[in-house]
N, C-alpha and C positions, 0 to 999 in steps of 0.2 A: 504494500500500500504506500503511495507517495504522500508527501506532506500536503500536496494540493487536495488530495481526496479525503484527508482526515477531518472529521467533524467532532470537535472536542467541546464538552461542557466543563468549564472551569467554575468550581463552586467555592465561594468565599463569603464569610459572614458580613464582611465590610469591603467596600471598594471606593476609590476616589470618586468624589472630592473628599471623603472622609480620610483622615490622616493616620499614619502608622506604618510600621515596618512591613507587616503582611500585605497591607494595601499597596504599598509601593512595589513590593516584589511582584504581586499579582498583576499590577498594571504594566510594569516594565516588561515582564516576560510575555504577557498576552499580546501586547503591541508588536513585539518582535516576531512572535509566532504567526500572527496575522500577516505581517509583512513577508514572511517566508512561504505563505500560501496556505496555512492552516485555517480552517473555518472555525473561528473561536467565538463562543458565546459565554459570557460571564453571567452566572446566576448568583445574585447577591440579595441582600435584604435592605429594607428601608424602614427604620423604626419611626422616622419623623413623618412620613407621608408627604414630604415636601419635595423629594427628588423625582426626576423623570422616571416613569415606570419602564420606559424603553427608549434607548438611544444607541447611536453608533459613534464611537470615538476612535480615531486612528485605526480603522479597520476592524475594531472589536465591537461586536454586538453586546449590549448590556441589558439585562432584564433584572429590574429591582422589584422584589416581592414583599408584601407586608409581613412583618414579624412581630412577635409579642414575647414578654410584656414590654410595653413602650418605655418604662422607666428602668429596665434592667438590661443586662447584656447576655441573656441566655439565648436569644435569637431562635425561638420556636417558629419555624417557617414551613408550614405544610405545602405551600406553593412550590417549593423546590422539589419535593417528592413528585408532585404532579408533572412538573416540567420534565423531569428526568424520565419518568415512566412513560410519559406520552410523547417524548421527543424522538428524533432520529439521530442518534449519537453513535460514534465509534468508541469513545473513551470518555471517562469522567475523571477529572483531576480535582481532588479535594485539597484546598489550601487552608491548613490549620485544622486542629481537632478539639479546640478548647470550648466550643459552644455546641448547642444542639443541632446546628446546621450540619456538622460532620456526620453524626450517625444517621441523620435523615438522608443525606446524600448517599452514604454507603448502602443503607437498606434499599433505597430506590435503585441503585445500580445492580444490586443482587437480584431484586425483583425483575428488572428488565434484562438481566443476564448480560450486563455490560462490564467490561474490564474497568477497574479503577485504580488510581494511584493516589497516595496521600503524602503531602509534604507537611511535616510536623509544625514548623514555626513555633517552637515551644517557648514562648516568652513567660514573663511573670504575671502577677496580678496583685492589685492593692488590697483586695478583700481577704481578711484572714481565713474566713470560711472557705472561699474558693481555693486558696492555697492549700488548706488542710485536706480538701476533698480531691485534689489533683491526682494522688496515687490511686484512690478508689475509682475515679473517672477513667483512668487509663486501664484499670483491670476490667471495668465494665465494657470498654470499647475493644478489649483485646481480641475477641473472636472476629469482629469486623475488620480490625487492622490486619489480622493474620490472613484474611482472605483477599487483601489487596494484591494486585499483580506485582507492584513494587512499592516500597516505602522510601521516602526521600528525606534525608537529613542535610543540614547545612554544613556540618563539620564532621570529620571522622570520629571525634570523641562522642558526639551526640549519637552517631550511628551505632557505635560500640555499646553505649549505655542503653539505647532503645532496644537493640537486639537482645541484650541480656535480660532486660525487664519483661519484654514481650515473649521471650522464648522463641524468637524467630531467627533462622540462620542469618549470619551477617551478610552473606552474599545476596540476600533479598533486598538489601539497602543500596540505594544510589546516594552518593554524596555530591551535592550540587550547591556550591556556595552562592550567596548573593553577589550581585555586582557592586562595585564601589565607585564607578566612574560617574562624573557629572559633566555637563557641558562646560567648556572652558572659554567660550567667546568673551563673556563679560568679566570672568574671573581674572583674565590677564591684565585688565585695567585697574584692579583693586590694589590698594596700598595696605600692607599689613600693619596693624596697630599693635605696638609692643605692649600695650596695657589692656588689651581686650581678651577676656576669657569667655568661654561659652559652655553651656550645658544644654544638649539638644535631645529632644525626644518628646513623646506625648506626655502631657502633664498628669501623670499618675504618681502616687506616692512611691511605689516600688522602683520608679525610675531614678530616684535619689537626688532630684534637683534640690531638695531641702538640705541635703548634706553639703552640697556645693555652696549654697547660700549661707549656711552656718559658718563655713570657713572664710567667707568674704571679709568680715571685719578684721580677721587676723592677717589676711593678705593685704588689706588696706593699711594696716599698721606698718608694713614694710614697704609697700608700694602704693602711696596715696592716690595715684592717678588711675588705678585699676578700675575697670568696669566689667560687669557680668551681663552677658546676653543669655537669657533662658529662651531657647528657640523651640516653641511648641504650643499646643493648645490642649485643653482637656479639663476634667473636673477638679483638678488640684490647684487651678490657677489662683483662686481667691485665697486659699491657705498660704500659698507662696507670697502673694502680695502682702498679706498680713504679717508673715514672718519677716519680710524685708523691712516693713515699717517698725516692727518691734526691735529689730536689730539696729535700726537707725541708718540703714543703707539703701533705702528706697530710691534715692536720687542717683545711686550707682548701679541700679539694676534695670534692665530693659527686658520685659516679658513680651515676646512678640513671635507669633507663628508665621512661617512662610508657607503658602499653599503648596500642597504636594506637587501640583503640576508645574510650578514655577522652578524648574530644576536649574536653569541658568542663574536665577536670582540666588538660589541657595549656594551655588558655586561661588558667586561673587561675594556673598556674605562670609562664607568660610575662608575665602582667600584673605579676608581682613583680620581674621582671628589668629592670635598667637598660640593659645593653648585651649584645647577642648577637653573638658573633664566629664567623665561618665561614671557615676557612682551608683549604677543600677544594681539591684539585687540579683537580676538574672537577665541574660540576653541569649537569644539563639546564636547570633553572630555579631550583632552590633553594627548595623548599617551606618549609623551616624558617625561612629568612630572611624570606620573605613573610609567614608567620604571625607572626613577631616584629614586623615592621613594623605589621601589623594590630592588634597589642596595644600599640602605642605605644613599642616599644623602639628605642633607637639601635642601629645595626648597623655592624659592621666586617667587611669581606670581602676575600678574596684577589683580586688582579687575575688571575683565571683564567677559562677558558671557562665560560659560564653564569652567572657572577657579575659580571664586569666591566661588564655592561650596567647593573647596579644603581648602580655608581659613576658611570657616564656620565649616568644619569638623575637623579643627585643624591639617591638613596634610601639610599646607604650610603657610608661612608668606605672607601677602598681602601688596601691595602698589597700590596707585591710578595710573591709566593709564597715567595721565598727571603730575605725580609727577616729580619734578625737579631732575636732575642727582644727586645732592648732597643728596637728600632724599633716592633715590634708593641705592646709595653707602652706606649710613649709615646702612640701613637694611641688605644689603649684608655683610658688615663687621661684624655686630652683629651675623649673621648666621655662618660666617667663624670662629668666636670665640667659637662657641658651638661645642660639640663633635658630631661625626656621630650618626645617629639614632641607639639606642641600638638594635633594631630589626626592620625589615621592617614591615609596617602595613599589615593587611589582605587585599589583593587587588584582583580584578577579574583576571581570567586566560583566555588564548585563548582556552583551552579545554572547559571551562565552556561556553564561548561565542559560540563556534561551536555546543556544545550540545543544547544550547537554540535555535540556528538557525535551527538545524535539527528537533527539536520538533515543531517549527513553520511550517516548510515544511510539516511535516506529518499531522499537524492539517489542513492546508489549502488545502491539496490534498486528504484528507479523503473523500471517497464517501459519498454523502449526500442522 
């Protein structure tokens, strides 16, 4: 079967213009697959009821279906089941497994006798109950995950761990990292600010922006001109603004999201930043850190799952997740005093990611 003949349903709980790492991955890969001739339809949800129910963007058809409950992120969406069972598909690709969208899609694929693959995108969560239930959730999903044609991890370490926990042979996993490249047209004109640090990602507590903010007064004690850009949007924004006010640093903090589709603008903003700090409790791979490295930024990350590998590879400075603000500040100041990276490291690209996904599609749909 050729790429041009493939009809693929990509299922994701969220899709741009909603922001996040899974959303970015799904969009970047889907657009490139469509450009390669794959017939791609993204089936996603709309909790707000305000987004277009159907549209086509960059060759990708998007179907947004109502989901419930509106005030939570469980994403119960019966419409996805109906779309998959009643559609004409060659393959189903489930992006992420943390919501009710994933089992709905896998059950529908089994009912319709469609092959399916699952990419884990196993990030963290701010709610204690959700984090506590995560192992049980994986056990419940284990029979469905075991019946996937292939399982996709972003890193070899994640593949090893998932294979062990699911009792699935390691060879059933494909390792396909996220891309890290950004458009560089406008970034070339940016002038790096030696006093600008950034913490980038969706504004959820587990992302650790509050840890960076807590360290800022100690950074300012040594470098009074320092400013912090918190780049993201989300439910934790008001708490961060209140924290900045309580610390007396509100005038040194800029909380501002860049829309996911404005990739050139993100490249230009990162090209101005000297140090990007990511103190998240958990990341699958850490797209924001890779993008920062690609723009020549120094990086400081927590020694946490999905990030510690960057420290081990010499790509980032590491601090313990529970390090006091004074320690975080010390490391950040040391990185601010160093020159920008002489040249970006060799990082994975979105083209390479999409090529690997397409090769996987052709493998699992090949007539046996």
